[in-house]
C-alpha positions as CSV (number, residue, x, y, z in Angstrom):
1,M,41.3,30.8,66.7
2,I,38.1,30.5,64.8
3,L,39.9,30.8,61.5
4,F,42.3,28.1,62.6
5,L,39.4,25.8,63.5
6,L,37.7,26.5,60.2
7,L,40.9,25.7,58.4
8,V,41.3,22.4,60.3
9,L,37.6,21.6,59.6
10,G,38.1,22.4,55.9
11,I,41.2,20.1,55.8
12,V,39.3,17.3,57.5
13,L,36.3,17.6,55.3
14,Y,38.5,17.7,52.1
15,A,40.4,14.6,53.3
16,Y,37.1,12.8,54.0
17,F,35.5,13.7,50.7
18,T,38.5,12.7,48.7
19,R,39.7,9.8,50.7
20,N,39.4,7.3,47.9
21,H,40.3,9.5,45.0
22,S,43.7,8.1,44.5
23,Y,42.4,4.5,44.2
24,W,42.7,4.3,40.4
25,A,45.9,6.3,40.2
26,K,47.6,3.8,42.5
27,R,46.6,1.1,40.1
28,N,47.7,3.0,37.0
29,V,44.1,2.9,35.7
30,K,43.2,5.8,33.4
31,H,40.3,8.0,34.6
32,D,39.0,11.6,34.6
33,R,40.1,13.7,37.5
34,P,37.5,13.5,40.3
35,I,36.3,16.5,42.3
36,P,35.7,16.6,46.0
37,I,32.4,15.1,47.3
38,F,31.1,14.2,43.8
39,G,34.0,12.3,42.2
40,N,33.1,12.1,38.5
41,H,29.4,11.8,39.2
42,L,28.3,15.5,39.3
43,R,26.6,15.6,35.9
44,N,24.5,12.6,36.8
45,I,23.5,14.1,40.1
46,L,22.4,17.3,38.3
47,G,20.4,15.3,35.8
48,L,22.6,16.4,32.9
49,K,23.7,13.0,31.8
50,S,22.4,9.5,32.5
51,L,24.8,6.9,33.7
52,T,24.6,5.1,30.3
53,E,25.6,8.4,28.5
54,I,28.5,8.9,30.9
55,A,29.7,5.3,30.6
56,T,29.4,5.4,26.7
57,E,31.3,8.8,26.7
58,L,34.2,7.4,28.8
59,Y,34.2,4.2,26.7
60,N,34.8,6.3,23.6
61,K,37.2,8.7,25.3
62,Y,39.7,6.0,26.2
63,P,39.8,3.7,23.1
64,D,43.2,2.1,23.9
65,E,42.3,1.1,27.5
66,K,40.8,-2.2,28.6
67,V,39.4,-0.7,31.7
68,V,38.6,2.9,32.8
69,G,38.2,4.3,36.3
70,Y,35.3,6.2,37.6
71,Y,34.2,7.7,41.0
72,R,30.7,7.8,42.2
73,G,31.3,10.2,45.0
74,N,34.0,8.3,46.9
75,T,33.1,4.9,45.6
76,P,35.6,3.6,43.0
77,E,33.9,2.0,40.0
78,L,35.5,0.3,37.0
79,I,34.2,0.5,33.5
80,I,35.1,-2.6,31.5
81,R,35.9,-2.0,27.9
82,D,37.3,-5.4,26.9
83,P,34.8,-8.2,26.0
84,D,37.3,-10.8,27.3
85,I,37.3,-9.2,30.7
86,V,33.6,-8.8,30.5
87,R,33.4,-12.6,30.0
88,Y,35.4,-13.2,33.2
89,V,33.2,-10.8,35.2
90,L,29.8,-12.0,34.0
91,N,30.5,-15.7,33.7
92,V,33.9,-17.3,34.3
93,D,34.6,-15.7,37.6
94,F,31.0,-15.1,38.6
95,P,31.5,-16.0,42.3
96,Y,33.6,-12.9,42.6
97,F,30.9,-10.7,41.0
98,Y,27.5,-12.1,41.8
99,P,26.1,-8.9,43.4
100,R,24.4,-6.3,41.2
101,G,24.6,-3.8,44.0
102,L,21.4,-2.0,42.9
103,G,19.4,-2.9,45.9
104,R,19.0,-0.6,48.9
105,N,17.3,-1.3,52.2
106,N,15.0,-4.2,51.6
107,D,13.3,-3.8,55.0
108,A,12.4,-0.2,54.1
109,E,11.6,-1.0,50.5
110,P,10.2,-4.5,50.3
111,L,9.6,-4.3,46.5
112,L,13.4,-4.5,46.1
113,K,13.3,-8.1,47.4
114,N,12.8,-9.0,43.7
115,L,15.0,-11.2,41.5
116,F,16.5,-8.3,39.7
117,H,17.6,-6.4,42.8
118,A,18.3,-9.3,45.1
119,D,21.9,-10.3,45.7
120,G,23.8,-13.3,47.2
121,D,21.8,-16.2,48.6
122,S,18.4,-14.4,48.1
123,W,19.1,-14.1,44.4
124,R,20.3,-17.6,44.0
125,L,17.3,-19.2,45.7
126,L,14.8,-17.0,43.8
127,R,16.5,-17.7,40.5
128,K,16.4,-21.4,41.1
129,R,12.7,-21.4,41.9
130,L,11.5,-18.9,39.3
131,T,13.3,-20.4,36.3
132,P,10.5,-23.0,35.7
133,A,8.1,-20.2,34.9
134,F,9.8,-19.5,31.5
135,T,10.1,-23.0,29.9
136,T,9.3,-23.4,26.2
137,A,6.2,-25.4,27.0
138,K,4.8,-22.6,29.2
139,L,5.6,-19.9,26.6
140,K,3.7,-21.8,24.0
141,R,0.7,-22.1,26.3
142,M,0.8,-18.4,26.8
143,F,0.8,-17.5,23.1
144,P,-3.0,-17.5,22.5
145,L,-3.2,-14.6,25.1
146,V,-0.4,-12.8,23.2
147,V,-2.4,-13.1,20.0
148,M,-5.5,-11.8,21.7
149,C,-3.7,-8.7,22.9
150,A,-2.1,-8.3,19.5
151,K,-5.4,-8.3,17.7
152,K,-6.8,-5.7,20.1
153,M,-3.8,-3.6,19.3
154,Q,-4.4,-4.0,15.6
155,T,-8.0,-2.8,16.0
156,A,-6.9,0.2,18.0
157,A,-4.2,1.0,15.4
158,E,-6.8,1.0,12.6
159,G,-8.6,4.0,14.3
160,I,-5.2,5.8,14.7
161,A,-4.3,5.2,11.0
162,D,-7.7,6.4,9.8
163,R,-7.3,9.7,11.7
164,G,-3.9,10.2,10.1
165,A,-2.5,11.9,13.1
166,P,1.0,11.0,14.6
167,C,0.9,8.1,16.9
168,D,3.3,7.7,19.9
169,V,4.4,4.2,19.2
170,R,6.2,4.1,22.5
171,E,2.9,4.5,24.3
172,M,1.1,2.1,21.9
173,M,3.6,-0.6,22.5
174,A,3.6,0.1,26.3
175,R,-0.2,-0.5,26.3
176,F,0.1,-3.7,24.3
177,T,2.9,-5.0,26.6
178,T,1.1,-4.0,29.7
179,E,-2.1,-5.8,28.6
180,F,-0.1,-8.9,27.8
181,I,1.6,-9.0,31.2
182,A,-1.7,-8.5,33.0
183,A,-3.2,-11.4,31.1
184,C,-0.2,-13.8,31.0
185,G,1.4,-12.9,34.3
186,F,-1.6,-12.1,36.5
187,G,-4.5,-13.7,34.8
188,I,-6.3,-10.4,34.6
189,Q,-8.2,-9.2,31.5
190,T,-7.8,-5.4,31.1
191,D,-8.4,-3.0,28.3
192,T,-5.2,-1.1,28.6
193,I,-4.8,-0.8,24.8
194,N,-8.0,1.3,24.6
195,D,-8.2,2.8,28.0
196,E,-5.6,5.4,28.6
197,N,-6.6,5.5,32.3
198,S,-6.1,1.8,32.9
199,R,-4.9,1.1,36.4
200,F,-2.1,-1.1,35.1
201,R,-0.9,1.6,32.7
202,E,-1.0,4.2,35.4
203,M,0.9,1.9,37.7
204,G,3.6,1.5,35.0
205,K,3.9,5.2,34.7
206,L,4.2,5.6,38.5
207,I,7.0,3.0,38.7
208,F,9.2,4.8,36.2
209,S,8.3,8.4,37.0
210,R,11.0,10.3,38.9
211,S,10.1,13.1,41.2
212,W,12.6,15.7,42.3
213,V,12.5,14.2,45.8
214,S,13.4,10.8,44.6
215,L,16.2,12.2,42.5
216,V,17.7,14.0,45.5
217,V,17.4,10.9,47.6
218,V,19.2,8.7,45.0
219,A,21.9,11.4,44.7
220,L,22.4,11.2,48.5
221,W,22.7,7.4,48.3
222,D,25.3,7.7,45.6
223,I,27.4,10.2,47.4
224,F,26.8,9.0,51.0
225,P,26.3,5.2,50.9
226,E,26.0,5.2,54.7
227,L,22.5,6.8,54.3
228,R,21.0,4.0,52.4
229,S,19.8,2.3,55.5
230,V,17.8,5.3,56.6
231,L,16.5,7.0,53.4
232,K,13.9,5.5,51.0
233,V,12.0,6.6,48.0
234,G,8.3,6.6,48.3
235,D,6.7,4.1,45.9
236,S,3.6,6.2,45.3
237,G,1.3,3.4,46.3
238,V,2.8,0.8,43.9
239,E,3.5,-1.7,46.7
240,E,-0.1,-1.4,48.1
241,A,-1.6,-1.7,44.6
242,I,0.3,-4.9,43.7
243,T,-0.3,-6.4,47.1
244,T,-4.1,-5.8,46.6
245,I,-3.9,-7.4,43.1
246,Y,-2.1,-10.5,44.5
247,Q,-4.4,-10.9,47.5
248,N,-7.5,-10.7,45.2
249,I,-6.1,-13.3,42.8
250,R,-5.1,-15.5,45.7
251,S,-8.6,-15.3,47.1
252,Q,-10.2,-16.1,43.7
253,R,-8.0,-19.2,43.4
254,N,-8.5,-20.2,47.0
255,G,-4.7,-19.9,47.6
256,K,-3.9,-22.7,45.2
257,P,-2.5,-22.8,41.7
258,S,-5.2,-22.8,38.9
259,S,-5.1,-24.3,35.5
260,R,-3.9,-21.0,33.9
261,N,-0.2,-21.8,34.3
262,D,0.6,-18.1,34.6
263,F,3.2,-16.4,36.8
264,V,0.9,-16.1,39.8
265,D,0.3,-19.9,39.7
266,L,4.1,-20.4,40.1
267,L,4.2,-18.0,43.0
268,L,1.2,-19.7,44.7
269,E,3.1,-23.0,44.3
270,L,6.1,-21.4,46.0
271,E,4.0,-20.0,48.8
272,Q,2.6,-23.5,49.5
273,K,6.1,-24.9,49.8
274,G,6.8,-22.2,52.4
275,K,10.6,-22.1,52.3
276,I,13.1,-22.1,49.5
277,Q,16.3,-24.1,50.2
278,G,19.6,-24.4,48.4
279,E,23.3,-24.1,48.5
280,S,24.8,-20.7,49.5
281,I,26.8,-18.6,47.1
282,E,28.2,-16.6,50.0
283,K,29.1,-19.0,52.8
284,M,31.2,-22.2,52.7
285,N,31.7,-24.9,55.3
286,S,35.2,-25.3,56.8
287,D,35.6,-28.5,54.9
288,G,34.7,-26.9,51.5
289,P,31.1,-27.5,50.5
290,P,28.6,-24.6,50.5
291,V,26.4,-24.0,53.5
292,M,22.7,-24.9,53.0
293,V,20.5,-21.8,53.3
294,E,16.8,-21.1,53.1
295,M,14.4,-18.2,52.8
296,D,10.7,-17.6,53.4
297,M,8.4,-17.1,50.4
298,D,6.1,-14.8,52.2
299,T,3.6,-12.3,50.8
300,K,6.1,-9.4,50.7
301,C,8.6,-11.6,48.7
302,I,5.8,-12.7,46.3
303,V,4.6,-9.2,45.7
304,A,8.2,-8.1,45.0
305,Q,8.5,-10.8,42.3
306,M,5.2,-9.6,40.7
307,F,6.5,-6.1,40.8
308,V,9.6,-6.9,38.8
309,F,7.8,-9.2,36.4
310,F,5.5,-6.3,35.6
311,A,8.0,-3.5,35.7
312,A,10.9,-5.1,33.8
313,G,8.6,-6.8,31.4
314,F,6.6,-3.9,30.1
315,E,9.3,-1.2,30.1
316,T,12.1,-3.1,28.4
317,S,9.8,-4.7,25.7
318,S,7.9,-1.6,24.9
319,S,11.2,0.4,24.6
320,A,12.7,-2.3,22.3
321,T,9.7,-2.7,20.0
322,S,9.0,1.0,19.7
323,F,12.6,1.7,18.8
324,T,12.5,-1.1,16.2
325,L,9.4,0.6,14.6
326,H,11.3,4.0,14.8
327,E,14.2,2.5,12.8
328,L,12.0,0.8,10.3
329,A,10.2,4.1,9.6
330,F,13.5,5.5,8.5
331,N,14.5,2.4,6.6
332,Q,11.6,1.7,4.3
333,D,13.5,-0.9,2.2
334,V,14.1,-3.0,5.3
335,Q,10.5,-2.6,6.4
336,L,9.2,-3.8,3.1
337,K,11.4,-6.9,3.2
338,I,10.1,-7.7,6.7
339,Q,6.5,-7.2,5.6
340,K,7.0,-9.6,2.7
341,E,8.5,-12.1,5.1
342,I,5.5,-11.7,7.5
343,D,3.1,-12.2,4.6
344,Q,4.8,-15.3,3.3
345,V,5.1,-16.9,6.8
346,L,1.5,-16.1,7.8
347,A,0.2,-17.5,4.5
348,K,1.3,-20.9,5.7
349,Y,-0.7,-20.5,8.9
350,N,-4.1,-19.2,7.5
351,N,-2.9,-15.6,8.0
352,E,-3.1,-16.1,11.8
353,L,-0.4,-15.2,14.3
354,C,0.8,-18.3,16.2
355,Y,4.0,-19.3,18.1
356,D,5.4,-21.3,15.2
357,A,4.8,-18.5,12.7
358,V,6.6,-15.9,14.8
359,A,9.5,-18.4,15.3
360,E,9.9,-18.5,11.5
361,M,10.2,-14.7,11.1
362,S,14.0,-14.6,11.0
363,L,14.4,-11.2,9.4
364,L,12.0,-9.6,11.9
365,S,14.0,-11.2,14.7
366,M,17.2,-9.8,13.3
367,A,15.7,-6.3,13.1
368,F,14.7,-6.6,16.7
369,K,18.2,-7.6,17.7
370,E,19.7,-4.8,15.6
371,S,17.5,-2.2,17.3
372,L,18.6,-3.6,20.7
373,R,22.2,-3.4,19.6
374,I,22.0,0.3,18.7
375,F,19.7,1.3,21.6
376,P,19.7,-1.3,24.3
377,S,16.9,-0.9,26.9
378,L,19.5,-1.4,29.6
379,G,22.5,0.7,28.5
380,N,24.8,-0.7,31.2
381,L,25.2,-3.9,33.3
382,H,26.2,-3.5,36.9
383,R,28.1,-5.8,39.3
384,V,30.0,-5.4,42.6
385,C,33.3,-7.1,43.5
386,A,32.5,-9.5,46.3
387,R,36.1,-10.4,47.2
388,S,39.6,-9.3,46.2
389,Y,40.1,-10.0,42.5
390,T,43.1,-9.6,40.1
391,I,42.0,-8.9,36.6
392,P,43.5,-11.4,34.1
393,G,46.2,-10.0,31.9
394,L,46.3,-6.6,33.6
395,D,47.8,-7.3,37.0
396,I,45.2,-4.9,38.5
397,T,43.8,-6.0,41.9
398,I,40.5,-4.6,43.0
399,D,39.0,-4.8,46.5
400,P,35.6,-5.9,47.7
401,G,33.0,-3.2,47.3
402,V,34.4,-1.8,44.0
403,K,31.6,-1.4,41.5
404,I,31.7,-2.7,38.0
405,I,30.1,-1.0,35.0
406,I,29.8,-2.8,31.7
407,P,28.9,-0.2,29.1
408,V,26.6,-2.3,26.9
409,E,25.7,0.6,24.6
410,G,29.3,1.6,24.1
411,I,30.5,-1.9,23.3
412,Q,27.5,-2.6,20.9
413,N,28.2,0.6,19.0
414,D,32.0,0.1,18.6
415,P,33.2,-0.2,15.0
416,K,35.7,-2.7,16.2
417,Y,32.9,-5.2,16.6
418,Y,30.3,-3.9,14.1
419,D,30.9,-2.2,10.8
420,E,29.1,1.2,10.5
421,P,27.6,0.7,13.9
422,K,25.1,3.5,13.7
423,R,23.6,2.1,10.4
424,F,20.5,0.0,11.0
425,N,21.4,-3.3,9.2
426,P,19.5,-6.3,10.6
427,E,21.2,-8.6,8.1
428,R,24.5,-8.2,9.9
429,F,23.2,-11.0,12.1
430,A,22.4,-13.3,9.2
431,G,24.2,-16.6,9.6
432,M,25.8,-15.5,12.8
433,E,25.7,-17.9,15.7
434,P,25.1,-16.4,19.2
435,S,28.6,-17.4,20.2
436,Q,30.0,-15.1,17.5
437,Y,28.6,-12.0,19.1
438,K,28.6,-13.1,22.7
439,Y,29.9,-10.4,25.1
440,T,29.7,-7.8,22.3
441,F,25.9,-8.1,22.2
442,M,24.4,-8.1,25.7
443,A,20.9,-6.7,25.4
444,F,19.6,-9.4,27.7
445,G,22.8,-9.7,29.8
446,E,25.1,-12.7,30.0
447,G,26.1,-15.3,32.5
448,P,24.1,-16.6,35.5
449,R,22.4,-13.2,35.9
450,A,21.3,-12.9,32.3
451,C,17.6,-11.9,32.0
452,I,15.4,-14.8,33.1
453,G,12.5,-13.7,30.9
454,A,14.5,-13.0,27.8
455,R,12.7,-15.6,25.7
456,L,9.3,-14.4,26.9
457,G,10.2,-10.8,26.2
458,E,11.4,-11.6,22.7
459,M,8.4,-13.8,22.0
460,Q,5.8,-11.2,22.8
461,S,7.9,-8.3,21.3
462,L,8.1,-10.1,17.9
463,A,4.4,-10.9,18.1
464,G,3.6,-7.3,18.7
465,L,5.9,-6.1,15.9
466,A,4.4,-8.7,13.5
467,A,0.9,-7.6,14.4
468,V,1.7,-4.0,13.5
469,L,3.6,-4.6,10.4
470,Q,1.1,-7.2,9.1
471,K,-1.5,-4.5,8.8
472,F,0.4,-1.2,8.7
473,T,3.4,0.7,7.4
474,V,5.2,3.1,9.7
475,E,6.6,6.4,8.5
476,P,8.3,9.4,10.3
477,A,5.9,12.1,11.5
478,P,6.6,15.8,11.0
479,N,7.8,16.0,14.6
480,T,9.8,12.7,14.7
481,R,13.5,13.1,15.7
482,R,15.9,11.0,13.8
483,V,18.3,10.8,16.7
484,L,16.5,10.1,20.0
485,Q,16.8,12.5,23.0
486,V,17.2,10.3,26.0
487,K,16.0,11.1,29.5
488,H,19.1,12.0,31.5
489,T,17.5,11.1,34.8
490,H,16.9,7.4,33.8
491,N,19.9,5.3,35.0
492,I,18.7,1.7,34.6
493,V,16.1,1.4,31.8
494,Q,16.7,4.1,29.2
495,G,13.9,6.6,28.5
496,V,13.2,8.9,25.6
497,E,12.0,12.5,25.8
498,G,8.8,13.3,23.9
499,G,7.9,9.7,23.0
500,L,8.3,8.2,19.5
501,P,5.8,9.8,17.2
502,L,5.2,8.0,13.9
503,I,2.5,7.9,11.2
504,L,0.6,4.6,10.8
505,K,-0.7,3.8,7.3
506,R,-2.9,0.9,6.4
507,R,-1.3,-1.6,4.0
508,E,-3.3,-2.3,0.9
509,N,-3.8,-5.6,-0.9
510,I,-3.1,-7.8,2.0
511,A,-5.1,-10.8,3.3
């Protein structure tokens, strides 16, 4: 009898843990064979492969397919290989794919009420209100602070160069970016570039550190989505720290916007307005028009926006700039051309960095793009199907709740779109209009959910790179890996094991 009950229990459990594993077979979508409980997701759960690595691997494994199936536990996901279908998902048919699906329980984790993680009406209302923070006029007004941070980095780099020891440029650029965000975003003067124990740098490390407990909890979320409402990852005091920073700034400014025109000023304006109102993306009236919706811009919501401004800003920019320097160290001829361009442009501006000067550094901009093409900070883009959808040209219908993975790194390194994709060749972008590489270059995303701070991130990244290359040449250190070893446990922003050690050498005969 006991054996019979165990057999029945085993059959029931097997049926439960494989209940969706015929989803892609029924739709004639190629996929690797899933295993009970884990689907195709076991290597990610064990920390052996990041989701970017897995998606890129499957992208290359099925070169003749436009879409490839995947199972995260029992949840069916679809990897989109074809740029035309990517265009439909990210832009043309956006109302079917507006959720990112990266959020969890916002009541348990209020920091996830931010623009990046928010979905549906919350996202739409936030996006509408936060867009004015990133106009060209505001970026220009911020630039003197960028220059101030860049000069501090140059001074710190002089000491590093004089010592002759390897410099982790990943850490150096993280400190520069953190200092810039503190100044331009929060109106706080720090000394993150020189102080390795800066509270802002420590907070950045906390945000992207992954304890074994958090890895286990995320694995449980992936395999058992039902647990997302009851499990949470501790934020190691990040929420409390950012809340304190905001309350202190708010008190200093008497709860009103100042003349700094920084990110906190915009948030204070929103707080004064109280509620954000707009048209719903989720609900329609019976006669057709969208329902009008609203949300409170309370302290928790404001702190969540400060969190993502800081976290997304420093991590992605420092990753992109340090990898650019890494590639230039191994491509000295390209580095020399860029340095000549920097010298020529700055000579027109009294050898001082400024907004217009950086805007003229076209080869530097192309090198930055090329580094993001080879190693994008976000290796995948994520969406969730919000309502039943038939993929154009494939006659494949997917249901609400199916997750979408767009393998950015896979597409951007496909020889179908870029000749010799692993070769660092910035001039491949020369003369190309953005429309020519749209949906095959997606380092900042595409469509309505493209990165809202893309221009700000590019501006301060190019300024940081120009500041380094104006005064220094970068070369490989004895312990520099030519091919990076990525952190397998980082599933959103890509990380690198062991940093990016390079040698900084002072340039001679420069102004």
